[in-house]
Structures are given as structure tokens and as C-alpha cells.
C-alpha positions as CSV (number, residue, x, y, z in Angstrom):
1,M,-26.5,4.4,16.6
2,N,-23.9,2.6,13.8
3,D,-21.3,0.2,14.9
4,A,-20.5,-0.7,11.7
5,P,-16.7,-1.3,11.2
6,V,-15.1,1.7,9.0
7,I,-12.1,2.4,7.4
8,R,-9.6,4.6,8.5
9,R,-6.0,5.6,7.9
10,A,-3.5,3.5,9.5
11,E,-1.7,4.3,12.6
12,A,1.8,3.3,13.3
13,G,0.7,0.6,15.7
14,D,-1.6,-0.7,13.1
15,M,1.1,-1.4,10.5
16,V,1.9,-4.8,12.9
17,V,-1.1,-5.9,12.9
18,C,-1.3,-5.4,9.2
19,A,2.9,-6.6,8.7
20,E,1.6,-9.9,11.0
21,M,-1.6,-10.2,9.0
22,T,0.4,-10.6,5.8
23,A,2.9,-12.5,6.7
24,D,0.5,-14.9,8.2
25,W,-0.8,-15.1,4.4
26,I,2.5,-16.1,3.3
27,A,3.1,-18.7,5.4
28,S,-0.3,-20.3,4.7
29,R,0.7,-20.9,0.8
30,D,2.8,-23.4,-0.3
31,W,3.4,-21.2,-3.4
32,A,5.0,-18.1,-1.1
33,R,6.0,-19.4,2.0
34,D,9.9,-18.6,1.0
35,L,9.1,-14.8,-0.2
36,H,10.1,-12.8,2.7
37,T,10.5,-13.9,6.4
38,R,8.1,-12.4,9.3
39,E,11.0,-10.1,10.0
40,A,11.7,-8.6,7.0
41,V,7.5,-8.4,6.2
42,L,7.5,-6.5,9.7
43,A,10.2,-3.8,9.2
44,F,8.7,-2.8,5.4
45,Y,5.6,-2.7,6.6
46,T,6.4,-0.7,9.8
47,G,9.0,1.4,7.6
48,P,7.9,2.3,3.3
49,V,4.7,1.9,3.7
50,F,4.0,3.6,6.6
51,E,6.7,6.2,5.2
52,T,5.7,6.6,1.7
53,R,2.0,5.0,1.2
54,E,-1.1,5.2,2.0
55,T,-2.3,2.3,4.2
56,W,-6.1,2.0,4.9
57,V,-7.2,-0.3,8.1
58,F,-11.0,-1.9,8.8
59,G,-12.4,-2.1,12.4
60,A,-10.7,-1.5,15.3
61,S,-9.1,-4.0,15.6
62,V,-7.3,-4.6,12.1
63,D,-9.3,-7.1,10.5
64,G,-8.4,-6.2,6.6
65,F,-6.5,-3.1,5.1
66,Y,-5.2,-2.0,1.9
67,S,-1.9,0.6,1.1
68,W,-2.1,2.8,-1.4
69,D,0.5,4.3,-4.0
70,A,-0.5,7.7,-5.4
71,D,2.4,8.2,-7.4
72,A,1.9,4.9,-9.5
73,R,-2.0,5.5,-8.5
74,E,-1.9,1.7,-7.1
75,V,-2.8,-0.6,-4.5
76,T,-0.4,-2.4,-3.3
77,A,-2.0,-5.0,-1.0
78,L,-5.5,-5.0,-0.2
79,M,-5.5,-8.5,3.0
80,A,-8.7,-9.3,5.0
81,R,-7.6,-11.7,8.2
82,R,-10.7,-13.4,7.5
83,P,-11.6,-13.4,3.4
84,G,-15.2,-14.4,2.0
85,R,-17.5,-12.0,5.0
86,G,-17.3,-9.1,3.5
87,V,-13.9,-7.0,4.2
88,G,-12.3,-7.2,1.3
89,K,-14.4,-6.4,-0.7
90,A,-15.3,-2.8,1.8
91,L,-11.8,-2.2,1.3
92,L,-11.6,-2.4,-2.4
93,D,-15.4,-0.4,-2.6
94,H,-13.4,2.7,-0.5
95,A,-10.5,2.5,-2.5
96,K,-13.0,3.1,-6.1
97,A,-14.7,5.6,-4.4
98,T,-11.3,7.6,-3.0
99,H,-8.9,7.0,-5.5
100,G,-10.8,6.3,-8.4
101,T,-8.6,4.3,-11.2
102,F,-5.9,2.2,-10.2
103,V,-4.2,-1.1,-10.9
104,L,-3.5,-3.2,-8.7
105,Y,-1.4,-6.4,-9.5
106,V,-2.5,-9.8,-7.9
107,M,0.1,-13.1,-8.4
108,Q,-1.8,-15.7,-11.0
109,A,-1.2,-18.4,-8.1
110,N,-3.9,-16.8,-6.0
111,R,-6.7,-17.1,-7.8
112,R,-9.6,-16.1,-5.5
113,A,-8.3,-13.0,-5.6
114,W,-8.4,-12.5,-9.1
115,D,-11.3,-14.5,-9.3
116,F,-13.1,-11.8,-6.6
117,Y,-11.4,-8.9,-8.6
118,L,-12.6,-9.7,-12.0
119,R,-16.1,-10.5,-10.1
120,E,-15.2,-6.5,-8.8
121,G,-15.1,-5.1,-12.0
122,L,-11.6,-5.0,-12.8
123,R,-10.2,-5.9,-15.5
124,E,-7.2,-8.3,-16.5
125,V,-4.3,-5.7,-18.2
126,S,-1.5,-7.8,-18.8
127,R,0.5,-11.0,-17.2
128,T,3.9,-11.1,-16.2
129,D,5.5,-14.7,-16.0
130,G,7.8,-13.7,-12.6
131,D,9.7,-10.7,-13.8
132,N,8.7,-9.2,-10.0
133,E,10.3,-9.5,-6.5
134,E,8.5,-12.4,-6.0
135,G,10.2,-14.5,-9.4
136,L,6.1,-15.4,-9.3
137,P,3.9,-15.0,-12.5
138,D,0.8,-11.8,-11.8
139,V,-1.2,-10.1,-13.1
140,L,-2.4,-6.4,-13.9
141,M,-5.8,-5.3,-13.1
142,R,-7.4,-2.3,-13.4
143,W,-10.1,-0.5,-12.1
144,A,-11.9,2.1,-14.5
145,A,-14.2,4.9,-12.2
146,A,-16.8,6.0,-14.5
């Protein structure tokens, strides 16, 4: 019997957990605290994200997730409840195997994530000075399937 957590498509109820995880992440970073209210994050994840993107979750209790925009071939979010335990890597590996070549943005201030993506074989494509919704500099990264 295999008790390893599975990665599965999110259901509507999972989106509340994904939103809470994201809101907690925002609240825990000084540089990100004023980006979005908890209510706005919840409305975004349970509405547009669930309706227009594929969201994949790790484990029955949703220990992490990523959202996929098929039109843009972009991972629009990748989050682990407790970083450093392999959840983010498992989700990223799933994205690589499932979607092939893709891009994602990472905020320059989020150096831990940026380094993680570099270690996992993504390459920097370009940087912005903050011409995004958050007004924060970010890095466009690309995964190229072999």
C-alpha cells in the first residue's frame, strides 16, 4: 500500500485552503504585506483562479499547490505550506512532466524561491522593475522541456 501524498486537480473547496496559504505567505513578508487583503485573495482564488486555471494540490490536506494558465503556458503560483520539505519540488516536477515548457514569475525579493527555481533548472529570461500588479520587481523564468 502506497501512502505517499498525491498531486491531484483542485476541487472548489480546496481553493479556500490555497487562498489562505497565499494570504498567510503575504502576511509573513514585510515586503509583501500590503499587496492584497485576505478577502481579496480569497475572492481571487475561489473565483477567477478556479474558473480559468488548472490548480493542482499536494496531499489530501493541501500542503501545497500550483496554478496553471494553459493559454499563457505559465505557472501563475506555486506555494508550499511548509517550505523545505519537498512539496514545492514535487509540485514543480509535476508541472514539468505535465506541461512541458513553461514560464513563471518570481518576485526578486523572494530570493529563496528564486534560488530554488534556479537549482531546479529554470533559467532567467528577463527582469522587470515592478511593472506588475504588485509594483514589485520580478524575474521571468523559463523551464524548457527536453
